[in-house]
C-alpha positions, 0 to 999 in steps of 0.5 A: 465801627463809625458812630452812625454805624448802628443808626444807618447800618454801613460804612460810608466809603468814597472813590478817590481823596479829592470826592471825600472832600465833599462829605467831609466840608458838607458833614464835618467841617465844624467837628474840630476832631482829628480826621483821616482817610483810610486807603482800602484794598477792596479785594480784601473786603468779604462784605457787601459793598454796593452803591445805593445811590448816584452818583456811583462814587460813594460805595457803602460797606454793609459790614466790618472793615477788616483792618487787613484790608487798610493799607495806608492812612492820611491825615486830614489838612484843614484850614483855619475855619475848619474846612478840609482842603486836602489829605497828607502823605500816606502812612503805614496802618 
């Protein structure tokens, strides 16, 4: 589970890689750990997924993300200052 799942109660999702750059840079720019973007097949998820606030591009998953729902993994591409600038090619999970 993500580090803040116990506190927040949901997994943050994003519709689209370009939109993922916004929260990545807002919250994780100074965290130099490796970051990846997971491609997820939403049809496989059985737990509740809902949009809790506008803009409706950041759904929240209220439950576990099954590994079978992950269809690809992309490494974050970062600038020397730590900012996220894109995503590498898709690799199988």
